[in-house]
ZABADREN-258799 format. One line per field, with one value per residue (C-alpha): z, y, x; residue number from 1; residue in one letter. Coordinates in steps of 0.2 Angstrom, whole numbers, padded with zeros to 4 digits. Layout:
// residues N
pz <- (Z|...)
py <- (Y|...)
px <- (X|...)
k <- (NUM|...)
r <- (A|...)
//
This chain:
// residues 107
pz <- (0248|0248|0254|0239|0226|0235|0234|0218|0211|0221|0212|0195|0200|0204|0189|0179|0188|0185|0166|0166|0174|0162|0148|0154|0157|0138|0129|0112|0120|0128|0112|0103|0116|0115|0095|0098|0109|0098|0083|0093|0098|0080|0075|0088|0084|0065|0070|0080|0066|0053|0066|0068|0049|0047|0060|0053|0036|0043|0052|0035|0026|0039|0038|0018|0020|0032|0021|0006|0017|0022|0003|-0002|0011|0004|-0013|-0008|0001|-0013|-0027|-0031|-0032|-0049|-0041|-0036|-0054|-0062|-0051|-0056|-0074|-0073|-0065|-0078|-0091|-0083|-0082|-0100|-0105|-0096|-0104|-0121|-0118|-0111|-0127|-0139|-0129|-0132|-0151)
py <- (-0210|-0192|-0196|-0208|-0194|-0182|-0194|-0198|-0180|-0178|-0192|-0185|-0168|-0175|-0187|-0170|-0161|-0175|-0174|-0156|-0157|-0170|-0159|-0145|-0154|-0159|-0146|-0149|-0146|-0130|-0123|-0127|-0118|-0103|-0104|-0104|-0090|-0080|-0083|-0079|-0062|-0058|-0063|-0053|-0037|-0040|-0041|-0024|-0016|-0022|-0017|0000|0002|-0003|0007|0023|0018|0017|0034|0043|0036|0041|0060|0058|0052|0068|0079|0072|0074|0090|0096|0087|0097|0113|0109|0105|0122|0132|0125|0132|0120|0118|0127|0142|0142|0141|0157|0166|0161|0168|0184|0187|0183|0196|0209|0205|0208|0224|0229|0226|0236|0251|0250|0249|0265|0274|0271)
px <- (-0045|-0041|-0024|-0021|-0026|-0015|-0001|-0003|-0004|0014|0021|0015|0023|0038|0040|0036|0050|0062|0058|0060|0078|0083|0076|0086|0102|0102|0113|0104|0088|0094|0101|0085|0075|0086|0085|0066|0067|0077|0065|0051|0059|0063|0044|0037|0047|0043|0025|0026|0034|0021|0007|0015|0016|-0003|-0009|0001|-0007|-0024|-0023|-0016|-0031|-0043|-0035|-0038|-0056|-0060|-0051|-0062|-0078|-0074|-0070|-0087|-0096|-0088|-0093|-0110|-0113|-0105|-0116|-0133|-0147|-0158|-0173|-0162|-0154|-0173|-0177|-0162|-0165|-0183|-0177|-0165|-0177|-0189|-0175|-0170|-0188|-0190|-0174|-0179|-0196|-0186|-0175|-0190|-0198|-0182|-0183)
k <- (1|2|3|4|5|6|7|8|9|10|11|12|13|14|15|16|17|18|19|20|21|22|23|24|25|26|27|28|29|30|31|32|33|34|35|36|37|38|39|40|41|42|43|44|45|46|47|48|49|50|51|52|53|54|55|56|57|58|59|60|61|62|63|64|65|66|67|68|69|70|71|72|73|74|75|76|77|78|79|80|81|82|83|84|85|86|87|88|89|90|91|92|93|94|95|96|97|98|99|100|101|102|103|104|105|106|107)
r <- (M|A|D|F|A|G|K|F|N|I|E|E|L|L|S|Y|G|D|D|L|V|A|L|L|N|D|Q|N|D|V|Q|T|L|N|Q|C|L|E|H|F|K|T|L|Q|S|S|C|F|D|D|F|S|N|V|Q|S|S|V|Q|D|Y|E|K|K|I|E|A|C|R|Q|K|T|E|E|A|R|T|S|T|V|S|D|D|E|I|D|I|L|E|K|E|L|G|E|E|L|G|K|G|N|L|L|M|E|E|I|R)
//
């Protein structure tokens, strides 16, 4: 039984080989295959170009995002918080009050 299965597979393989030879002998089919191959190469090249452009754009945007993050962090560290402003306003008010008292004493 195993021999029959092996023989059957060999017969299928030979039939497939004969079909392939017949296909390759037909010039129209060969030309069609060559045209398909050329179209494939063109499409592949176009896809590689598109991928390269997209990858470059992504890298550019990543750089811009990082620059924005750095600017945001610099702005955050250089700004004074509301609590600090309140303290400074209070100190300024006290100093102005002292200055006014000194001006009144001088008069």
